[in-house]
C-alpha positions in Angstrom: -5.2 15.7 -12.6 -8.2 13.8 -11.3 -8.6 10.3 -10.2 -12.2 9.2 -11.0 -11.8 5.8 -9.4 -11.9 4.8 -5.7 -8.6 4.1 -4.0 -6.9 0.9 -5.1 -7.2 -0.9 -1.8 -10.9 -1.0 -2.3 -10.8 -2.4 -5.9 -11.1 -5.9 -7.1 -9.1 -7.3 -10.1 -12.2 -7.0 -12.1 -12.6 -3.3 -11.3 -8.9 -2.7 -12.1 -9.4 -4.4 -15.4 -12.4 -2.2 -16.1 -10.3 0.9 -15.2 -7.7 -0.2 -17.8 -10.4 -1.0 -20.4 -11.9 2.5 -19.8 -8.6 4.0 -20.8 -8.2 1.8 -23.9 -5.6 -0.5 -22.3 -5.8 -4.3 -22.5 -5.7 -5.6 -18.9 -2.9 -8.2 -19.2 -1.7 -10.1 -16.2 1.6 -8.2 -16.3 -0.1 -4.8 -16.4 -2.5 -5.7 -13.6 0.4 -6.9 -11.5 2.5 -3.8 -12.1 -0.4 -1.4 -11.5 -1.4 -3.3 -8.4 2.1 -3.1 -7.0 2.4 0.7 -7.7 -1.0 1.5 -6.1 -0.5 -0.6 -3.0 3.1 0.4 -2.4 3.3 4.2 -2.4 7.1 4.3 -2.4 7.5 5.8 -5.9 9.5 2.8 -7.1 11.8 2.6 -10.1 11.2 0.0 -12.8 13.9 -2.1 -11.3 12.3 -1.9 -7.8 9.0 -3.1 -9.3 10.7 -5.9 -11.1 12.5 -7.0 -7.9 9.3 -6.9 -6.0 7.3 -9.0 -8.5 9.8 -11.6 -9.8 9.2 -14.1 -7.0 5.5 -14.1 -7.5 5.7 -13.9 -11.3 8.9 -15.8 -12.3 8.1 -15.4 -16.1 8.2 -11.6 -15.9 11.3 -10.0 -17.5 12.6 -6.6 -16.9 11.4 -5.7 -20.4 7.9 -6.8 -19.4 7.9 -4.5 -16.4 9.3 -1.6 -18.5 6.7 -2.1 -21.2 3.9 -2.4 -18.7 5.0 0.8 -17.0 5.2 2.6 -20.3 1.7 1.4 -21.3 0.3 2.5 -17.9 1.9 6.0 -18.3 0.6 6.3 -21.8 -2.9 5.4 -20.7 -2.8 8.0 -18.0 -3.1 5.6 -15.1 0.4 6.2 -13.7 2.7 9.2 -13.4 6.3 9.0 -14.5 8.4 11.1 -12.2 11.5 12.5 -13.8 13.2 14.3 -10.9 16.8 15.0 -10.5 17.6 11.3 -10.2 19.1 9.2 -13.0 16.2 6.8 -12.9 12.5 7.3 -13.6 10.2 6.6 -10.7 6.4 5.8 -10.8 3.4 6.9 -8.9 -0.2 5.5 -9.3 -1.7 8.3 -7.2 -3.2 10.7 -9.7 -4.6 13.1 -7.2 -3.1 16.6 -7.1 0.0 16.4 -4.9 3.7 17.3 -5.0 6.8 15.2 -4.4 9.9 15.8 -2.2 13.0 13.9 -3.2 15.7 13.3 -0.6 19.1 13.7 -2.2 20.7 11.6 0.5 18.6 8.4 0.9 16.8 8.7 -2.4 13.3 8.5 -0.9 10.4 10.3 -2.3 7.6 11.7 -0.1 4.2 13.1 -1.2 2.9 16.4 0.0 -0.5 18.0 -0.5 -1.1 20.8 -2.8 -4.0 23.2 -2.7 -5.8 23.2 -6.1 -6.6 27.0 -5.9 -3.0 27.9 -5.2 -1.8 25.7 -8.1 -4.5 27.2 -10.3 -3.2 30.7 -9.4 0.3 29.8 -10.7 -0.9 29.0 -14.2 -0.6 32.0 -16.6 -3.8 33.2 -18.2 -4.7 31.4 -21.5 -2.5 28.4 -20.7 -4.0 24.8 -20.5 -2.2 22.4 -18.2 -1.8 18.9 -19.7 0.7 17.6 -17.2 1.7 18.8 -13.8 4.7 18.0 -11.7 5.7 20.0 -8.6 8.7 18.7 -6.7 11.3 19.8 -4.3 14.6 18.1 -3.4 16.8 18.4 -0.4 17.1 16.3 2.8 14.3 14.4 4.5 14.1 14.8 8.3 15.9 11.5 9.0 18.8 12.3 6.8 19.0 15.9 8.0 19.2 14.8 11.6 21.9 12.3 10.7 24.1 15.0 9.3 27.0 16.1 11.5 26.5 19.7 12.9 29.3 22.2 12.3 
């Protein structure tokens, strides 16, 4: 998956609105706020985490507003929905090729780089990839070092 736009930190609200418009998505205040949060905070938040982060700045936002905005951003191809072995969906605005590591202890999600040629070599001949998701789960270094040794 490719990201044809510059990193979010360098974009103005007008450029973000253009990005949404290019994908056929109306750039509402809610969608702009949710996308802005996701791109600036690379923590792979859940919808609830996004809501909690934005409610003080946007007191009229409801949980439904956040869920609907996330759904629209995913459908427009601007955000990835991560369905790992957690009970909640998590979201990532980084569309560059990369994988995810989910810590089963603390729940954190970390990005790791993927080599495009290696990934391409995994795809069976004749198949076309429309969505990619490579993830591992286990313990992050902090949780692993906190475990008692036997």
